C-alpha positions as CSV (number, residue, x, y, z in Angstrom):
1,M,0.0,0.0,0.0
2,N,1.1,3.5,-0.7
3,Q,1.7,5.3,2.6
4,Q,0.4,8.6,1.1
5,T,-3.0,7.1,0.4
6,I,-3.7,5.7,3.9
7,H,-6.4,7.6,5.6
8,K,-6.0,8.4,9.3
9,N,-9.6,9.8,9.2
10,Y,-11.7,9.1,6.2
11,P,-13.4,11.9,4.3
12,L,-17.1,12.4,5.0
13,R,-18.0,11.8,1.4
14,I,-16.7,8.2,1.7
15,I,-18.5,7.7,5.0
16,A,-21.7,9.0,3.3
17,V,-21.4,6.6,0.4
18,T,-20.6,3.5,2.5
19,N,-23.5,4.3,4.9
20,L,-25.9,5.0,2.1
21,L,-25.1,1.6,0.6
22,S,-25.8,-0.2,3.9
23,L,-29.0,1.8,4.4
24,L,-30.2,0.9,0.9
25,I,-29.5,-2.8,1.5
26,Y,-31.3,-2.6,4.9
27,I,-34.3,-0.8,3.5
28,T,-34.6,-3.1,0.4
29,G,-34.3,-6.2,2.6
30,A,-36.9,-4.8,5.0
31,Y,-39.3,-4.1,2.1
32,I,-38.9,-7.6,0.8
33,I,-39.5,-9.2,4.2
34,Y,-42.4,-6.8,4.8
35,Q,-44.2,-8.8,2.2
36,L,-44.6,-11.5,4.8
37,S,-45.7,-9.1,7.6
38,I,-44.7,-6.1,9.5
39,I,-43.7,-8.3,12.4
40,W,-41.1,-10.1,10.3
41,A,-39.8,-6.8,8.9
42,L,-39.4,-5.4,12.5
43,L,-37.6,-8.6,13.5
44,Y,-35.3,-8.2,10.5
45,I,-34.6,-4.6,11.5
46,G,-33.9,-5.7,15.1
47,Y,-31.5,-8.3,13.8
48,I,-29.6,-5.6,11.9
49,L,-29.5,-3.4,15.0
50,F,-28.1,-6.3,17.0
51,L,-25.4,-6.9,14.4
52,E,-24.5,-3.2,14.3
53,I,-24.3,-3.0,18.2
54,R,-22.2,-6.2,18.2
55,L,-19.8,-4.6,15.7
56,L,-19.6,-1.3,17.6
57,S,-19.0,-3.1,21.0
58,V,-16.8,-6.0,20.0
59,S,-14.7,-5.1,17.0
60,C,-14.6,-1.3,16.8
61,P,-13.0,-0.7,20.3
62,D,-9.9,-2.7,19.3
63,C,-9.6,-1.1,15.8
64,Y,-7.1,1.6,14.9
65,Y,-10.1,3.8,13.9
66,Y,-11.6,3.7,17.4
67,S,-12.6,7.4,18.0
68,K,-11.7,8.2,14.5
69,L,-13.5,8.4,11.2
70,C,-13.2,4.9,9.6
71,P,-14.8,4.4,6.2
72,F,-18.1,3.5,7.8
73,G,-18.0,6.2,10.6
74,K,-18.3,3.5,13.2
75,G,-15.0,4.1,15.1
76,W,-16.2,7.5,16.1
77,V,-19.7,6.2,17.0
78,S,-18.2,3.3,19.0
79,A,-16.1,5.7,21.1
80,L,-19.4,7.5,22.2
81,F,-20.7,4.3,23.8
82,F,-17.9,1.8,24.5
83,K,-14.5,1.9,26.2
84,K,-11.4,1.6,24.1
85,G,-10.2,-2.0,23.7
86,I,-6.8,-3.4,23.0
87,P,-5.6,-2.5,19.5
88,E,-3.2,-5.5,19.3
89,N,-6.3,-7.8,19.7
90,F,-7.8,-6.7,16.3
91,A,-5.0,-8.1,14.1
92,C,-4.8,-11.3,16.2
93,R,-8.5,-12.3,15.6
94,K,-9.3,-15.3,13.5
95,F,-11.9,-14.6,10.8
96,S,-13.4,-17.2,8.5
97,W,-16.3,-17.5,6.1
98,A,-18.3,-19.1,8.9
99,D,-17.9,-15.9,10.9
100,M,-19.6,-14.1,7.9
101,I,-22.8,-16.0,8.2
102,P,-24.7,-13.5,10.4
103,D,-23.8,-10.7,8.1
104,L,-24.6,-12.7,5.0
105,L,-28.1,-13.4,6.4
106,V,-28.9,-9.7,6.1
107,V,-29.0,-10.3,2.4
108,L,-29.8,-14.0,2.1
109,F,-32.9,-14.0,4.3
110,P,-34.7,-11.3,2.3
111,L,-33.7,-13.0,-1.0
112,L,-35.1,-16.3,0.2
113,V,-38.3,-14.6,1.3
114,G,-38.4,-12.7,-2.0
115,I,-38.2,-16.0,-4.0
116,I,-40.9,-17.7,-1.9
117,V,-43.2,-14.7,-2.2
118,L,-42.6,-14.5,-5.9
119,I,-43.5,-18.1,-6.3
120,I,-46.7,-17.7,-4.3
121,K,-47.7,-14.3,-5.8
122,F,-45.6,-12.9,-8.6
123,S,-44.9,-9.2,-8.6
124,W,-42.6,-7.3,-10.9
125,F,-41.9,-4.7,-8.2
126,L,-40.7,-7.4,-5.8
127,L,-38.6,-9.1,-8.5
128,V,-36.9,-5.7,-9.2
129,A,-36.4,-5.1,-5.4
130,A,-34.7,-8.6,-5.1
131,G,-32.5,-7.8,-8.1
132,I,-31.5,-4.4,-6.6
133,L,-30.7,-6.1,-3.3
134,M,-28.4,-8.6,-5.2
135,L,-26.7,-5.7,-7.0
136,L,-26.2,-3.6,-3.9
137,A,-24.9,-6.6,-1.9
138,T,-22.5,-7.8,-4.6
139,I,-21.3,-5.0,-6.9
140,G,-22.1,-2.2,-4.4
141,N,-20.2,-3.9,-1.5
142,S,-17.3,-4.9,-3.8
143,F,-17.0,-1.3,-5.0
144,V,-17.2,0.2,-1.5
145,R,-14.8,-2.1,0.1
146,G,-12.4,-2.4,-2.9
147,Q,-12.3,1.1,-4.1
148,L,-13.2,3.3,-1.1
149,A,-12.5,1.5,2.1
150,C,-10.0,-1.3,2.4
151,K,-7.3,-0.1,0.1
152,Y,-6.9,3.1,2.1
153,C,-7.2,1.6,5.6
154,K,-4.6,2.0,8.3
155,Q,-5.9,-1.1,10.1
156,G,-5.5,-3.1,7.0
157,E,-1.9,-2.1,7.0
158,I,-1.5,-3.1,10.7
159,G,-3.5,-6.3,10.3
160,C,-7.1,-7.0,9.5
161,P,-8.5,-10.6,9.5
162,A,-11.4,-9.7,7.2
163,L,-9.0,-8.1,4.7
164,E,-6.8,-11.2,4.8
165,L,-9.8,-13.4,4.2
166,F,-11.1,-11.4,1.2
167,S,-7.8,-10.5,-0.4
168,K,-6.2,-13.9,-0.6
169,G,-4.3,-13.9,-3.8
170,K,-5.1,-10.2,-4.5
171,S,-3.3,-7.0,-3.9
172,F,-4.9,-3.7,-3.4
């Protein structure tokens, strides 16, 4: 990585784009699940909140960006609610594809619901929503992480288990 391109604090425009992507994924997923009922949509939103709080309380306190502006703005938010952790612990964590399952469910569950609802009662609008969710989760996340976040990340330089998992055989 080029030392000059590493962000000590990410620009607000990057934080806005990364959070807009997440929000669009969450809203699209909630809309799809809402086709079952409002209760299921609220449970889905609760699950997302649980994942976000878990991230803010478990991972962010140990990150280089704790109390700083990471590409997602979460280091700063984490510092408002949680005590600083041990930065050395972040790079030592083991991270596998199995650890990704809770995050993948944010997209996979609405897609599964969408497929089931489409089979029962076809709707072009629902089909388009499912397609948009797929595009946001794949191309959108790939762009955000590959072009805006990870390649400029100081924690990635220090050691990031997720970056190691995703970048096997790649160089940023």
